VEXBATI-247473 format. One record per residue: residue number from 1; residue in one letter; y, z, x of N, C-alpha, C in turn. Coordinates in Angstrom, 3 decimals. Example, Ala and Ser with C-alpha at 12.3 -4.5 7.8 and 13.67 -1.06 7.14 Angstrom:
// VEXBATI-247473
<pt 1,"a",<-5.690,7.800,13.190>,<-4.500,7.800,12.300>,<-3.300,7.800,13.200>>;
<pt 2,"s",<-2.250,7.080,12.850>,<-1.060,7.140,13.670>,<0.030,7.870,12.900>>;
// end
This chain:
// VEXBATI-247473
<pt 1,"m",<52.952,2.943,9.937>,<52.758,3.944,10.914>,<52.981,5.309,10.331>>;
<pt 2,"l",<51.927,6.047,10.237>,<51.947,7.335,9.592>,<52.762,8.355,10.354>>;
<pt 3,"s",<53.209,9.388,9.621>,<53.807,10.510,10.316>,<52.750,11.221,11.139>>;
<pt 4,"t",<51.489,11.039,10.785>,<50.376,11.582,11.571>,<49.860,10.487,12.478>>;
<pt 5,"m",<50.590,10.235,13.586>,<50.237,9.142,14.476>,<48.931,9.394,15.191>>;
<pt 6,"t",<48.352,8.312,15.683>,<47.070,8.404,16.379>,<47.202,8.004,17.826>>;
<pt 7,"n",<46.436,8.668,18.665>,<46.254,8.251,20.052>,<44.902,7.591,20.237>>;
<pt 8,"a",<44.159,7.429,19.150>,<42.771,7.005,19.239>,<42.658,5.547,19.598>>;
<pt 9,"t",<41.463,5.172,20.037>,<41.097,3.789,20.240>,<39.861,3.521,19.406>>;
<pt 10,"s",<39.913,2.450,18.607>,<38.795,2.150,17.734>,<37.647,1.551,18.517>>;
<pt 11,"t",<36.560,1.210,17.804>,<35.415,0.615,18.478>,<35.752,-0.748,19.049>>;
<pt 12,"t",<36.824,-1.373,18.549>,<37.260,-2.644,19.105>,<38.270,-2.443,20.219>>;
<pt 13,"g",<38.638,-1.210,20.501>,<39.631,-0.950,21.540>,<41.031,-1.254,21.086>>;
<pt 14,"d",<41.338,-1.175,19.795>,<42.655,-1.612,19.364>,<43.142,-0.875,18.138>>;
<pt 15,"t",<43.513,0.371,18.262>,<44.358,1.006,17.273>,<45.677,1.305,17.925>>;
<pt 16,"a",<46.693,1.553,17.118>,<48.030,1.733,17.662>,<48.137,3.039,18.414>>;
<pt 17,"g",<48.648,2.965,19.634>,<48.836,4.167,20.429>,<50.159,4.823,20.096>>;
<pt 18,"g",<50.237,6.142,20.210>,<51.473,6.848,19.943>,<51.383,8.272,20.410>>;
<pt 19,"t",<52.399,9.078,20.071>,<52.463,10.435,20.578>,<52.418,11.488,19.490>>;
<pt 20,"a",<52.485,11.116,18.224>,<52.517,12.105,17.161>,<51.110,12.587,16.843>>;
<pt 21,"r",<50.999,13.446,15.838>,<49.715,14.048,15.511>,<48.730,13.004,15.005>>;
<pt 22,"r",<47.462,13.248,15.294>,<46.392,12.388,14.802>,<46.129,12.710,13.336>>;
<pt 23,"a",<45.824,11.683,12.545>,<45.493,11.879,11.143>,<44.186,12.644,11.021>>;
<pt 24,"p",<43.959,13.299,9.875>,<42.662,13.945,9.658>,<41.525,12.964,9.945>>;
<pt 25,"e",<40.415,13.488,10.417>,<39.357,12.634,10.968>,<38.897,11.544,10.004>>;
<pt 26,"t",<38.600,11.903,8.760>,<38.087,10.900,7.813>,<39.144,9.860,7.498>>;
<pt 27,"v",<40.377,10.308,7.344>,<41.476,9.377,7.059>,<41.629,8.396,8.210>>;
<pt 28,"q",<41.633,8.909,9.449>,<41.796,8.023,10.590>,<40.606,7.094,10.744>>;
<pt 29,"r",<39.414,7.579,10.419>,<38.228,6.730,10.511>,<38.352,5.552,9.551>>;
<pt 30,"l",<38.883,5.795,8.384>,<39.082,4.719,7.413>,<40.153,3.738,7.883>>;
<pt 31,"i",<41.229,4.251,8.455>,<42.281,3.367,8.961>,<41.744,2.494,10.089>>;
<pt 32,"d",<40.986,3.097,11.001>,<40.392,2.327,12.096>,<39.409,1.284,11.567>>;
<pt 33,"a",<38.619,1.663,10.557>,<37.661,0.724,9.968>,<38.388,-0.430,9.279>>;
<pt 34,"a",<39.490,-0.112,8.598>,<40.279,-1.165,7.952>,<40.855,-2.115,8.992>>;
<pt 35,"a",<41.324,-1.568,10.116>,<41.870,-2.414,11.180>,<40.809,-3.389,11.682>>;
<pt 36,"d",<39.605,-2.887,11.907>,<38.526,-3.751,12.364>,<38.199,-4.829,11.336>>;
<pt 37,"a",<38.107,-4.421,10.067>,<37.743,-5.367,9.010>,<38.815,-6.423,8.809>>;
<pt 38,"f",<40.079,-5.998,8.756>,<41.164,-6.966,8.563>,<41.243,-7.935,9.739>>;
<pt 39,"a",<41.012,-7.429,10.954>,<41.055,-8.293,12.137>,<39.923,-9.312,12.108>>;
<pt 40,"d",<38.747,-8.900,11.643>,<37.587,-9.788,11.636>,<37.596,-10.780,10.477>>;
<pt 41,"k",<38.038,-10.317,9.295>,<37.867,-11.115,8.083>,<39.172,-11.495,7.387>>;
<pt 42,"g",<40.286,-10.862,7.762>,<41.528,-11.071,7.049>,<41.613,-10.132,5.857>>;
<pt 43,"f",<42.825,-9.924,5.384>,<43.039,-8.963,4.298>,<42.324,-9.376,3.019>>;
<pt 44,"h",<42.491,-10.626,2.599>,<41.931,-11.060,1.314>,<40.410,-11.025,1.309>>;
<pt 45,"a",<39.787,-11.387,2.411>,<38.323,-11.454,2.444>,<37.677,-10.090,2.644>>;
<pt 46,"t",<38.461,-9.091,3.005>,<37.930,-7.748,3.208>,<37.864,-6.997,1.886>>;
<pt 47,"t",<36.776,-6.301,1.659>,<36.634,-5.474,0.470>,<36.629,-3.998,0.873>>;
<pt 48,"t",<36.864,-3.145,-0.111>,<36.784,-1.708,0.172>,<35.365,-1.329,0.580>>;
<pt 49,"r",<34.387,-2.065,0.099>,<33.002,-1.805,0.512>,<32.826,-2.091,2.002>>;
<pt 50,"d",<33.445,-3.182,2.488>,<33.400,-3.494,3.919>,<33.984,-2.340,4.730>>;
<pt 51,"i",<35.139,-1.857,4.295>,<35.828,-0.790,5.022>,<35.007,0.491,4.997>>;
<pt 52,"a",<34.476,0.819,3.831>,<33.675,2.040,3.693>,<32.447,1.988,4.601>>;
<pt 53,"a",<31.791,0.828,4.651>,<30.589,0.697,5.469>,<30.909,0.894,6.948>>;
<pt 54,"r",<32.018,0.337,7.401>,<32.401,0.484,8.798>,<32.769,1.934,9.131>>;
<pt 55,"a",<33.260,2.655,8.122>,<33.640,4.049,8.330>,<32.486,5.012,8.101>>;
<pt 56,"g",<31.344,4.480,7.648>,<30.197,5.332,7.377>,<30.340,6.158,6.123>>;
<pt 57,"l",<31.059,5.600,5.133>,<31.289,6.298,3.867>,<30.834,5.430,2.707>>;
<pt 58,"s",<30.765,6.018,1.532>,<30.503,5.249,0.327>,<31.801,4.591,-0.126>>;
<pt 59,"p",<31.736,3.492,-0.897>,<32.969,2.872,-1.393>,<33.863,3.845,-2.152>>;
<pt 60,"a",<33.258,4.760,-2.891>,<34.059,5.742,-3.625>,<34.832,6.648,-2.676>>;
<pt 61,"g",<34.298,6.830,-1.464>,<34.964,7.690,-0.501>,<36.313,7.161,-0.060>>;
<pt 62,"v",<36.487,5.844,-0.121>,<37.777,5.262,0.249>,<38.863,5.764,-0.682>>;
<pt 63,"y",<38.560,5.803,-1.983>,<39.576,6.124,-2.981>,<39.905,7.610,-3.035>>;
<pt 64,"v",<39.125,8.410,-2.340>,<39.484,9.826,-2.229>,<40.758,9.975,-1.392>>;
<pt 65,"h",<40.945,9.063,-0.452>,<42.051,9.175,0.496>,<43.118,8.094,0.323>>;
<pt 66,"f",<42.757,6.944,-0.226>,<43.697,5.837,-0.339>,<43.631,5.232,-1.736>>;
<pt 67,"a",<44.781,4.853,-2.232>,<44.848,4.328,-3.591>,<44.242,2.943,-3.706>>;
<pt 68,"s",<44.266,2.174,-2.624>,<43.822,0.784,-2.687>,<43.645,0.236,-1.284>>;
<pt 69,"k",<43.114,-0.966,-1.210>,<43.019,-1.680,0.069>,<44.422,-1.936,0.627>>;
<pt 70,"e",<45.352,-2.248,-0.239>,<46.733,-2.475,0.186>,<47.335,-1.216,0.787>>;
<pt 71,"d",<46.975,-0.063,0.240>,<47.469,1.209,0.785>,<46.976,1.406,2.214>>;
<pt 72,"l",<45.740,1.029,2.476>,<45.215,1.098,3.837>,<45.992,0.169,4.774>>;
<pt 73,"l",<46.281,-1.037,4.299>,<47.066,-1.961,5.113>,<48.438,-1.370,5.406>>;
<pt 74,"f",<49.042,-0.737,4.420>,<50.347,-0.118,4.636>,<50.266,0.992,5.662>>;
<pt 75,"q",<49.264,1.847,5.556>,<49.158,2.956,6.499>,<48.936,2.444,7.928>>;
<pt 76,"l",<48.158,1.384,8.061>,<47.959,0.770,9.372>,<49.278,0.204,9.896>>;
<pt 77,"s",<50.023,-0.474,9.049>,<51.319,-1.029,9.444>,<52.296,0.085,9.789>>;
<pt 78,"h",<52.258,1.134,9.005>,<53.143,2.279,9.230>,<52.839,2.928,10.581>>;
<pt 79,"q",<51.573,3.096,10.897>,<51.188,3.661,12.197>,<51.660,2.770,13.338>>;
<pt 80,"g",<51.423,1.476,13.209>,<51.797,0.558,14.280>,<53.290,0.556,14.547>>;
<pt 81,"h",<54.092,0.559,13.492>,<55.534,0.541,13.681>,<56.052,1.876,14.206>>;
<pt 82,"t",<55.426,2.965,13.818>,<55.806,4.260,14.374>,<55.529,4.284,15.870>>;
<pt 83,"a",<54.355,3.782,16.266>,<54.019,3.725,17.690>,<55.013,2.863,18.448>>;
<pt 84,"a",<55.385,1.721,17.870>,<56.323,0.823,18.539>,<57.694,1.474,18.686>>;
<pt 85,"l",<58.145,2.169,17.651>,<59.442,2.846,17.732>,<59.419,3.937,18.791>>;
<pt 86,"e",<58.368,4.720,18.818>,<58.249,5.764,19.840>,<58.271,5.151,21.238>>;
<pt 87,"l",<57.615,4.020,21.377>,<57.518,3.367,22.679>,<58.881,2.898,23.165>>;
<pt 88,"v",<59.660,2.210,22.312>,<60.946,1.692,22.768>,<61.944,2.826,22.994>>;
<pt 89,"q",<61.858,3.882,22.194>,<62.733,5.025,22.414>,<62.425,5.695,23.757>>;
<pt 90,"a",<61.144,5.870,24.046>,<60.755,6.493,25.312>,<61.167,5.627,26.500>>;
<pt 91,"a",<61.037,4.308,26.358>,<61.423,3.404,27.443>,<62.915,3.507,27.713>>;
<pt 92,"r",<63.711,3.579,26.655>,<65.160,3.714,26.846>,<65.500,5.035,27.535>>;
<pt 93,"e",<64.836,6.100,27.140>,<65.179,7.428,27.657>,<64.815,7.599,29.131>>;
<pt 94,"r",<63.806,6.888,29.607>,<63.387,7.110,30.994>,<64.175,6.270,31.995>>;
<pt 95,"a",<65.001,5.353,31.523>,<65.805,4.513,32.410>,<67.277,4.911,32.284>>;
<pt 96,"a",<68.000,4.832,33.401>,<69.369,5.337,33.426>,<70.395,4.311,32.950>>;
<pt 97,"s",<70.296,3.079,33.431>,<71.315,2.069,33.135>,<70.838,1.134,32.032>>;
<pt 98,"p",<71.766,0.494,31.312>,<71.356,-0.490,30.299>,<70.465,-1.593,30.871>>;
<pt 99,"r",<70.746,-2.017,32.109>,<69.945,-3.082,32.722>,<68.498,-2.645,32.906>>;
<pt 100,"d",<68.310,-1.404,33.376>,<66.955,-0.890,33.535>,<66.309,-0.581,32.182>>;
<pt 101,"q",<67.132,-0.160,31.222>,<66.607,0.152,29.898>,<66.058,-1.088,29.202>>;
<pt 102,"v",<66.792,-2.192,29.254>,<66.311,-3.391,28.567>,<65.036,-3.905,29.218>>;
<pt 103,"a",<64.934,-3.778,30.543>,<63.710,-4.198,31.223>,<62.549,-3.303,30.825>>;
<pt 104,"a",<62.780,-1.986,30.762>,<61.717,-1.051,30.411>,<61.251,-1.263,28.975>>;
<pt 105,"i",<62.190,-1.451,28.062>,<61.832,-1.651,26.653>,<61.003,-2.912,26.475>>;
<pt 106,"v",<61.483,-4.016,27.013>,<60.781,-5.290,26.842>,<59.434,-5.261,27.551>>;
<pt 107,"s",<59.392,-4.691,28.736>,<58.128,-4.600,29.470>,<57.093,-3.808,28.677>>;
<pt 108,"d",<57.481,-2.639,28.186>,<56.532,-1.792,27.448>,<56.146,-2.421,26.117>>;
<pt 109,"f",<57.109,-3.054,25.452>,<56.840,-3.643,24.137>,<55.898,-4.840,24.264>>;
<pt 110,"a",<56.112,-5.657,25.276>,<55.223,-6.803,25.493>,<53.822,-6.335,25.859>>;
<pt 111,"r",<53.745,-5.348,26.775>,<52.433,-4.838,27.167>,<51.700,-4.237,25.974>>;
<pt 112,"w",<52.417,-3.504,25.129>,<51.812,-2.891,23.939>,<51.193,-3.951,23.029>>;
<pt 113,"h",<51.878,-5.079,22.856>,<51.363,-6.139,21.981>,<50.142,-6.823,22.574>>;
<pt 114,"a",<49.977,-6.757,23.894>,<48.736,-7.252,24.503>,<47.629,-6.221,24.352>>;
<pt 115,"e",<47.928,-4.975,24.652>,<46.910,-3.922,24.587>,<46.398,-3.705,23.168>>;
<pt 116,"h",<47.257,-3.886,22.182>,<46.903,-3.633,20.777>,<47.030,-4.921,19.953>>;
<pt 117,"f",<46.568,-6.017,20.531>,<46.810,-7.332,19.916>,<46.166,-7.460,18.536>>;
<pt 118,"r",<45.006,-6.852,18.325>,<44.357,-6.985,17.024>,<45.169,-6.294,15.931>>;
<pt 119,"t",<45.593,-5.073,16.199>,<46.434,-4.368,15.237>,<47.760,-5.080,15.048>>;
<pt 120,"a",<48.358,-5.556,16.140>,<49.642,-6.233,16.047>,<49.540,-7.500,15.191>>;
<pt 121,"r",<48.441,-8.233,15.324>,<48.266,-9.428,14.496>,<48.197,-9.067,13.014>>;
<pt 122,"i",<47.495,-7.995,12.713>,<47.406,-7.558,11.317>,<48.786,-7.192,10.788>>;
<pt 123,"v",<49.500,-6.379,11.566>,<50.820,-5.915,11.149>,<51.759,-7.095,10.894>>;
<pt 124,"q",<51.704,-8.122,11.743>,<52.607,-9.260,11.607>,<52.151,-10.253,10.529>>;
<pt 125,"y",<50.860,-10.640,10.569>,<50.408,-11.742,9.730>,<49.977,-11.321,8.329>>;
<pt 126,"e",<49.625,-10.048,8.153>,<49.229,-9.583,6.829>,<50.383,-8.897,6.101>>;
<pt 127,"f",<51.557,-8.885,6.708>,<52.729,-8.256,6.123>,<53.025,-8.722,4.691>>;
<pt 128,"p",<52.894,-10.027,4.376>,<53.195,-10.476,3.011>,<52.304,-9.851,1.941>>;
<pt 129,"h",<51.158,-9.281,2.330>,<50.246,-8.710,1.346>,<50.605,-7.274,0.973>>;
<pt 130,"l",<51.608,-6.712,1.623>,<52.073,-5.384,1.230>,<52.828,-5.462,-0.093>>;
<pt 131,"s",<52.823,-4.377,-0.832>,<53.603,-4.305,-2.065>,<55.092,-4.328,-1.715>>;
<pt 132,"p",<55.958,-4.711,-2.644>,<57.398,-4.725,-2.347>,<57.908,-3.387,-1.813>>;
<pt 133,"e",<57.448,-2.296,-2.393>,<57.887,-0.976,-1.934>,<57.448,-0.718,-0.497>>;
<pt 134,"h",<56.206,-1.050,-0.179>,<55.710,-0.831,1.169>,<56.360,-1.781,2.170>>;
<pt 135,"r",<56.628,-3.010,1.753>,<57.335,-3.935,2.646>,<58.707,-3.385,3.006>>;
<pt 136,"d",<59.395,-2.806,2.015>,<60.723,-2.243,2.283>,<60.644,-1.099,3.289>>;
<pt 137,"q",<59.607,-0.275,3.190>,<59.464,0.837,4.124>,<59.197,0.336,5.540>>;
<pt 138,"v",<58.356,-0.688,5.660>,<58.062,-1.234,6.985>,<59.295,-1.942,7.548>>;
<pt 139,"r",<60.030,-2.643,6.690>,<61.268,-3.287,7.156>,<62.247,-2.251,7.696>>;
<pt 140,"a",<62.313,-1.106,7.054>,<63.204,-0.048,7.531>,<62.803,0.408,8.926>>;
<pt 141,"q",<61.506,0.472,9.180>,<61.036,0.837,10.520>,<61.388,-0.248,11.534>>;
<pt 142,"r",<61.261,-1.498,11.128>,<61.610,-2.595,12.038>,<63.091,-2.549,12.389>>;
<pt 143,"k",<63.911,-2.188,11.420>,<65.351,-2.089,11.681>,<65.648,-0.987,12.683>>;
<pt 144,"q",<64.871,0.085,12.657>,<65.057,1.153,13.635>,<64.734,0.670,15.047>>;
<pt 145,"i",<63.675,-0.107,15.165>,<63.314,-0.678,16.473>,<64.420,-1.627,16.939>>;
<pt 146,"d",<64.874,-2.494,16.036>,<65.958,-3.408,16.376>,<67.194,-2.641,16.843>>;
<pt 147,"a",<67.490,-1.530,16.159>,<68.703,-0.768,16.465>,<68.679,-0.225,17.887>>;
<pt 148,"v",<67.506,0.208,18.357>,<67.404,0.718,19.728>,<67.803,-0.371,20.720>>;
<pt 149,"v",<67.277,-1.562,20.537>,<67.577,-2.656,21.468>,<69.037,-3.079,21.347>>;
<pt 150,"r",<69.553,-3.157,20.132>,<70.964,-3.534,19.949>,<71.889,-2.545,20.645>>;
<pt 151,"q",<71.563,-1.255,20.538>,<72.399,-0.238,21.172>,<72.405,-0.398,22.687>>;
<pt 152,"v",<71.261,-0.698,23.265>,<71.183,-0.889,24.714>,<71.982,-2.124,25.128>>;
<pt 153,"l",<71.826,-3.212,24.391>,<72.570,-4.429,24.727>,<74.068,-4.211,24.586>>;
<pt 154,"a",<74.480,-3.538,23.519>,<75.911,-3.281,23.315>,<76.475,-2.404,24.432>>;
<pt 155,"a",<75.698,-1.415,24.865>,<76.142,-0.558,25.965>,<76.289,-1.359,27.252>>;
<pt 156,"g",<75.371,-2.286,27.489>,<75.457,-3.131,28.675>,<76.660,-4.050,28.653>>;
<pt 157,"v",<76.982,-4.558,27.473>,<78.167,-5.412,27.336>,<79.431,-4.600,27.625>>;
<pt 158,"r",<79.510,-3.398,27.061>,<80.690,-2.546,27.277>,<80.857,-2.185,28.753>>;
<pt 159,"a",<79.736,-1.983,29.433>,<79.788,-1.610,30.850>,<80.038,-2.804,31.760>>;
<pt 160,"g",<80.008,-4.006,31.211>,<80.181,-5.205,32.020>,<78.921,-5.647,32.733>>;
<pt 161,"d",<77.780,-5.029,32.399>,<76.511,-5.386,33.037>,<75.870,-6.618,32.400>>;
<pt 162,"f",<76.158,-6.842,31.121>,<75.535,-7.937,30.378>,<76.593,-8.926,29.904>>;
<pt 163,"e",<76.169,-10.157,29.779>,<76.985,-11.176,29.122>,<76.186,-11.667,27.926>>;
<pt 164,"v",<76.411,-11.015,26.794>,<75.626,-11.282,25.589>,<76.593,-11.508,24.432>>;
<pt 165,"p",<76.961,-12.761,24.153>,<77.924,-13.017,23.083>,<77.380,-12.721,21.690>>;
<pt 166,"d",<76.071,-12.759,21.522>,<75.451,-12.530,20.218>,<74.404,-11.432,20.371>>;
<pt 167,"v",<74.815,-10.180,20.193>,<73.889,-9.064,20.383>,<72.747,-9.082,19.379>>;
<pt 168,"p",<73.015,-9.271,18.063>,<71.888,-9.328,17.115>,<70.918,-10.467,17.418>>;
<pt 169,"g",<71.440,-11.630,17.768>,<70.578,-12.771,18.054>,<69.754,-12.555,19.308>>;
<pt 170,"t",<70.347,-11.950,20.318>,<69.611,-11.674,21.555>,<68.556,-10.609,21.318>>;
<pt 171,"t",<68.884,-9.614,20.503>,<67.891,-8.593,20.123>,<66.678,-9.246,19.487>>;
<pt 172,"l",<66.931,-10.135,18.540>,<65.847,-10.838,17.850>,<65.013,-11.643,18.845>>;
<pt 173,"a",<65.655,-12.324,19.766>,<64.934,-13.150,20.737>,<64.054,-12.291,21.639>>;
<pt 174,"l",<64.591,-11.174,22.127>,<63.826,-10.315,23.033>,<62.610,-9.709,22.341>>;
<pt 175,"l",<62.808,-9.202,21.130>,<61.687,-8.591,20.420>,<60.671,-9.647,19.974>>;
<pt 176,"s",<61.156,-10.816,19.578>,<60.251,-11.864,19.104>,<59.320,-12.346,20.202>>;
<pt 177,"m",<59.842,-12.469,21.422>,<58.971,-12.954,22.492>,<57.904,-11.920,22.840>>;
<pt 178,"c",<58.219,-10.642,22.641>,<57.202,-9.604,22.858>,<56.146,-9.638,21.762>>;
<pt 179,"i",<56.594,-9.752,20.526>,<55.674,-9.779,19.390>,<54.733,-10.972,19.486>>;
<pt 180,"d",<55.229,-12.089,19.992>,<54.412,-13.299,20.076>,<53.239,-13.141,21.035>>;
<pt 181,"v",<53.307,-12.167,21.930>,<52.191,-11.925,22.852>,<50.909,-11.666,22.069>>;
<pt 182,"a",<51.017,-10.941,20.952>,<49.826,-10.629,20.150>,<49.162,-11.882,19.607>>;
<pt 183,"r",<49.939,-12.954,19.413>,<49.386,-14.191,18.856>,<48.445,-14.868,19.838>>;
<pt 184,"w",<48.817,-14.900,21.133>,<48.040,-15.709,22.074>,<47.176,-14.895,23.030>>;
<pt 185,"y",<47.426,-13.601,23.125>,<46.690,-12.818,24.114>,<45.230,-12.623,23.709>>;
<pt 186,"e",<44.351,-12.736,24.690>,<42.930,-12.422,24.523>,<42.462,-11.657,25.755>>;
<pt 187,"p",<41.625,-10.640,25.576>,<41.099,-9.912,26.742>,<40.360,-10.864,27.687>>;
<pt 188,"g",<40.481,-10.610,28.962>,<39.807,-11.447,29.934>,<40.616,-12.637,30.392>>;
<pt 189,"t",<41.814,-12.820,29.817>,<42.669,-13.900,30.287>,<43.199,-13.571,31.674>>;
<pt 190,"r",<43.779,-14.561,32.291>,<44.228,-14.417,33.681>,<45.307,-13.346,33.807>>;
<pt 191,"r",<46.119,-13.192,32.811>,<47.204,-12.216,32.856>,<46.783,-10.914,32.185>>;
<pt 192,"t",<46.945,-9.815,32.878>,<46.658,-8.510,32.312>,<47.850,-8.045,31.474>>;
<pt 193,"p",<47.653,-7.081,30.577>,<48.800,-6.527,29.839>,<49.894,-6.015,30.772>>;
<pt 194,"e",<49.507,-5.387,31.877>,<50.497,-4.873,32.817>,<51.311,-6.009,33.438>>;
<pt 195,"a",<50.634,-7.091,33.814>,<51.331,-8.227,34.413>,<52.252,-8.890,33.400>>;
<pt 196,"i",<51.807,-8.988,32.166>,<52.650,-9.550,31.105>,<53.901,-8.701,30.926>>;
<pt 197,"g",<53.709,-7.383,30.878>,<54.849,-6.489,30.710>,<55.853,-6.635,31.841>>;
<pt 198,"t",<55.374,-6.696,33.064>,<56.266,-6.849,34.218>,<57.043,-8.156,34.150>>;
<pt 199,"a",<56.350,-9.245,33.855>,<57.000,-10.561,33.790>,<58.039,-10.610,32.679>>;
<pt 200,"y",<57.730,-10.046,31.522>,<58.662,-10.080,30.400>,<59.871,-9.180,30.653>>;
<pt 201,"g",<59.653,-8.044,31.325>,<60.781,-7.186,31.667>,<61.750,-7.880,32.598>>;
<pt 202,"e",<61.229,-8.586,33.593>,<62.079,-9.326,34.519>,<62.799,-10.471,33.809>>;
<pt 203,"l",<62.108,-11.125,32.892>,<62.741,-12.206,32.125>,<63.880,-11.665,31.269>>;
<pt 204,"a",<63.693,-10.495,30.665>,<64.738,-9.903,29.842>,<65.989,-9.640,30.657>>;
<pt 205,"q",<65.813,-9.154,31.882>,<66.972,-8.906,32.731>,<67.712,-10.196,33.058>>;
<pt 206,"r",<66.967,-11.275,33.297>,<67.628,-12.561,33.595>,<68.367,-13.098,32.375>>;
<pt 207,"l",<67.866,-12.833,31.189>,<68.496,-13.361,29.981>,<69.832,-12.699,29.667>>;
<pt 208,"v",<70.019,-11.457,30.098>,<71.243,-10.739,29.717>,<72.238,-10.605,30.877>>;
<pt 209,"r",<71.891,-11.051,32.074>,<72.803,-10.861,33.209>,<74.038,-11.743,33.053>>;
<pt 210,"p",<75.183,-11.306,33.590>,<76.407,-12.131,33.518>,<76.266,-13.431,34.288>>;
// end
């Protein structure tokens, strides 16, 4: 997730949403094209020529902005994790109590994984193809997301609102069930992203209540 976040939606309707600045047009076009290609063909089967063609550029044009196909995957992952961090932080800030905060975070996070399921699948399943350095950077972003949820759970325990003997384990469980939405969600299914978010938020509250 880049420091130059995007609010854009690709031709497939699935780039990571966020609030930071949009990347320069050509750079973002390449990132969106890579997202489409990786979603359709997988990382290994995608070539820089595939990405360039989808972006309306020559293959050489890719290397003007990105060092490699792996660099594009990293930038896509970086954007997605930045969007996710912004989302959980905003959800925490708009709710007053830990109980409402955990519901808001889980609801928004689950809905996000439905709305952006193609990007989320890439971020999760193509993660091993990142270089060690890039994996470490993405892991650091994941730890920031985890920290937001852990802080909310710990605050709820201190206030007596939650009964959570294992805060790290419960954090992992709550985030994992949201992330898994990207695995099974398909547009046109009976459950909308909004309905999924509502159901998961209510489930989160039941999981942490005394």
